[in-house]
N, C-alpha and C positions, 0 to 999 in steps of 0.2 A: 692294134696295140703293139707297140714295140718297147723294148727295154734297153738298158745300157749294155747288155751283153750282145746286142745286135751289130755293133760296129765292125766286128771282124767276120761277119757272116758271109758265106759265099753268095753269089748273085741269086736273085729270087728263084730263077728257073732251076739252078743246081740244088738249092735248098729243097725245093719241091721234089726233085729227083731223088735226093738222099732219103727224104721222108718216105717216098714211094718205095724205094729199095728196102727200107726197113719193114714196111708193111708187107712187101712182096715175099719176104723170107718165109712167112707163114704159109702163103698160098703155094709157093714152090715146094715146101717141105711136105705138103699134103697132096696136091694135085699131081705131082710127078709120080706118086705111088700107084695111081689108079690102074694103069696098064700092067704094072708089075705084080699085082696081087696074085693072079693064078701061078705065075712063075715062082713067087716066094712060097706059096702054099705047097707046090710040088717039091721044091728043093728042101723044105723044112718039114715035110710030112704032115701038113695040116689038111685033114680030109674034109672038114666041113667048110663049104664056101663062105657062110656067114662069119665063121671064126676068123677068116682072113681079114675081115674089116677092122680088126683090132690094130692092124698096122697103122691105120688112120686114126681110129678112136683113141688109142693110147697116146698118140702125139697130141691130140686135142685136149685130153685130160691134163697132161703135163703142161700144156700151154695155158690152161685155165689156172692151175695152182700156181704156176710161176709168176703170174702177174700180181698176185697178192704180196709177193716178196720184193720184186724189183722196183715197184713204185716208191715205197717208203725208203728203200736204200738210195734211190736216185734223188729223193727230196733231201736226203742228208749229205750224200757224197757227190751229187751232181750227175747229170744225165750221161755225160761222155764216158766216165770211168765205168759205170755199171753196164752201159751198152757194149763197150768194147771187150770187157771181161767175158761177157756172156757170148759174144760172137766167137771168141776162141773156144769156149766150152762147147758151143754148138758144133763147131767143126770137128772137135775131138769125138763127140758122141755120135756124129754121123759116120766117122771112120770106124767106131766100135760096131755100129749097126752093119756096116759093110763087111765086117769080119765075123759076124755072128754065125755060129754053127747050129744053133737051135732056136726055136721060135720064142721061148721064154726070154733068152738074152736079147733077141731082136726087139721084143716088146719093151723090155727094160730100157734099152738104149733109146727107143722112140719116146718113152716117157721123159727121160732125161733131156733129150734133144728138144722136146716141146717146152720143158721147163726153161731151158736156156734161151730158146728163140722167143719166148714170152717177153723177154726184155726188149726185143725189137718192136713188138706190137705195142706194149704199154708206153715205151719211151718215144715212139713216133708221135703218139697223141700228146704226150707231155711236152715234147719239144715244140710242137705247133702251138700248144696252149701257152707256153712261155712267151710267145711272140704275138699271138692273135687271140681274139675272142669273138663270140657271137657269129654274125653272118660272115664276117671276114675269116673266122676260123673254118666255118663250113665251106667257104670258097677254096681255101688252101687244101683242106681235106679232099674236096672234089677234084681239084687239079692233080693231087697226088694219086687219087684213084684212077685217073686217066692213064697215068704211067703204070701204076700198080696192076691194072687190069690186063696188061699185056702178059703177065705171068700166068694167071689161071687160064687165059686163052691158049697159051703156048705150052704150058707145063705137061699136060697129058701127052701131047704130041712129042715133046722132048723125051719123055719117058719111053714112049713107043720106039722112037728113033734109036735111043741107047740100047734097047732090047734087040734091035736088028743087028747090032754089031758087037754087043757085049752082054754079059749076064746082068741080072738085076742088081748085083752088088755095086756096079758102077754108078747107078743112080745115086746111091748114098755118097759115093766119092765125089760126084759132081756137086752135091749139096755142100759137102765139106769145103770144096774149092770156092763155091759161091759165098759162103759165110766168111771165109777168110779174106776174100776180095773186098767184101763190105767192111771188114775190120780195117783194112788198109785205107780204103776211101774215107771213112769217118775219121781215121787218125790224121789224115792229111788235110781234110777240107772242112770238117765240122767242129767248130769251137764249142765251148760250154755255153749253154743257153740259160742256165740257172746261176745267177750271181751269188757269191758267198753270203751276202746280206739277206737273201731270201731263202736260205736253206734252213731246214727244221732239225731240231734235236731228235736223235733217234733213241726213243725211250718208249716203254710200254704205255705210259699215260698219253704221250704225244700221238702214238700210233692209234691207240684206242679212241682218242678224241677225234682224230681224223676220220677213222672209220664211222664213228657215230655221226659226224657231220654229213658224210657222203650218204649214209644209209638212212638219214632222217630228212634230208632236203627233198622236197616234193618232186621237183624236176629230175633230180639225179635218180631217185628211186624209180619213178614211173617210166622214164625213157630207157633206163638201163634194163628194166624188166621187159619192156616192149622189144628192145634190141635182142635180149636173150631169147625170146620166143621166136623171133624171125631168124636168128642165128641157128636155132634148133632145126628149123625147116631146111636151111642151107646145109647144115651138117648131115641131116638125114639124106639129102640128095647126094652129097659127096660120098657117103658111106654106101649108098645103094646103086649108084649110077653104073659102075663097072658090071655088076651082075645084071642090071636091066638091059644093058647093051648085049651082054653075052648070052643070058638065059632067056629073057623075054623076047628080044628082037633078033637073036642069033646073028648079031652084026658087031662083033668085038672090034673089028678094024676101023669101024666108023666112030669109035669113042672119041678119038682125038679131034677130028675135024668138026663133028657135030657138037661136042662139048665146047669147042672154041666158038662156034656160032652162037650157042646159048649164052656163054659167058660174055660174048661181045656186046650183048644188050646192056650189061652192067657198065661197060665202058662208055657206051652211048649215054646212059643215064648219068654217069659222072660228068660228062661234058655238058649236058643240058643243065644239070644242077649248078655247076660252076658259073654258067652264064646267067641263070635266072634267079638264083637264091637271094642275091642282094635285093632285087626288085620285088620278088614275090614273097620272100620270107620262108623260113624253114618249115613252118607249120602247114601252110597251104600246099607246099610240094609234098611233104612227107605224109600228111594225112590223106591227101588224094591218092598217093601211090599205094598206101596201105589198103584203102578201100578197093582199088584196082586189083591188088594182090589177092584179096579175099574172093572177089568175083571170079578171077581166073582160076583160083584153086577149086572153087565150087564147080566151074565148068569142067575142069580136069577130072575131078572125082566122078562127075556124071558120065563122062566119056569112058572112064575106066570101068565103072560099074556096069555100063551097058555093053561092055566088051567091044567097043568101037576103037580102042586104042591102036594106033599105028606108030611107027617110028616118026613119021612126019607130024602127026598130031602131038605126040609127046614133045618133040623138039620145039615146035611152034609155041605151044602153051607154056612150056617150061622157060623158053627164052623171054616171053613177055613177063612172066613172073619174076625172072631174074632182073629185068629192067626195073620193075616196081620195087624189088628188094633193094637195088642200088640207090634209088631215089630216097627210099625211106631210111635205110640204115645210116648213111652218111649224116643226114640231118638229125636222126635220133641221137647219134653219138655226140654231135655238137651241142644239142640242147641239154643232154645229160651233164655236160661239162660247163654249162653256161654260168653257173654261180660258184664254180670250183677253182677260180683263178689263184686263190691263196694256197692251195694244196693240190696242184694239178697232178703231181706224180702219184700221190696217194689216191686221189680220186680216179685217175685213169687205171690204177692197179685194181682197186676195189670194183669199179664198174666192169673192167675187163674180166676180172675173176668171175663175177656173177654171170656176165653175158656168155663167156666162153664155157664155164663149167656147166651152167644150167643148159645152155644150148648144146653142149657136147653130149650131155646125158640124154637129152631129147633126141638128138641125132643118132646116138647109138641105139636107142630103143626103136626108132624108125627103121634103122638099118637091119637090126635083128628081126624085125617083123617082116622082112622081105619074103614073099611067098611065090615068087615067079611072075607076079603081075605088078602093075603100077598102082594098085589100089591103096596099099599101106602108105606109099609116098604121098599120093594126092590127098588122102584123108589127113595125114600129118600136116601137110601144108595148110589145109583149111582150118584145122584146129589151132595151129600156131598163129595164123593170121587173125582169126576171131579173138583169140586170147590177147594178142598184142593190141588190137583195137580197144578191147575192154580196159587194158592198162592205160592206154592213151586217154580214153574217155574219162576215167577216174582222175588221172593226173591233171587234165585240163578242166576239171569240175563240170563235165558235161558239155564243154564248148570245143568244137573242132574248127580247124582252119585259122583261128585267131587265138591270141593268148587269153587265158582266163583272167578275169579282173578280181583281185582280192584273194 
């Protein structure tokens, strides 16, 4: 599906790259922090290791809340203006974080940065939905994921490399430069994708009506909830992984390369999805991946409970679960947006708000439950997977792998 605003679009490959870069700002802002948490804690006198996780958790909460705001604004004023304004704000808040002299100010700056970067996340989905729908949208999202996944693969290592030559504050400076660079790129190459005749009036009744539609349509609600639950597992992993490598396996220097290997399976999943989603459909791929995710989580929990966990077993099972997550999440997002073409910005913001905020709270709880073992993480993955399957089962009226009839 294309529209009249497409005539000035950059080539398809560059369009996908811009969408991927917008998506990547979230991962870069989160994953580059992992290696720096001990240094931040030491510099700002944070004694409890689990408390340091708020550097990540605060950003995720800001990210969730921000999406509820940026979507309706973009439906009224257009995608481009809202995106570029928030890129400037994100750069400024990252500079504030770089200069923070106490932990409270750093957390406040992280919440604000998450709020601003939320525009990148929600508008990436809206921009794609402005031009594509259904399986074609899923394909574009998967292609963007291929580019996007280079960031979570490389970001922890980038953070470690910065720490080798400079203090942790320079990580925030690099984030500021990256967001400003994206501001320049979108200004030069990304035209508006929402024509004036499709823009909505910004009013309380209009916003309320949009929310009601998004939160009452079966596919939107069911797959947003399933995505939120899977996101909770992912956020729990991100919150816990630095301590798992440092405390459980006593191998902090392996965080970057092993995390890259685990995240790499998500990139492979994105490639496979982009090639097969048109032929097989979103349900066959995502439902099968979710069942695989649950089976692997059960295996991981058994290994952890039997105290057989090693760094190799952890990395291998986690990598396979990440691949399943990648196959499921991209398609869940596309299916949640399937009937939302008339209000893509509002839908993306409400769905993103629910998925990120609910997932963020689950992830924070999983992270705070860290006890020196991988049991809380494995149990969280299993519970999130089973709950997501229940949401999908109800949404599809008891029918998996094929659309429900009626």
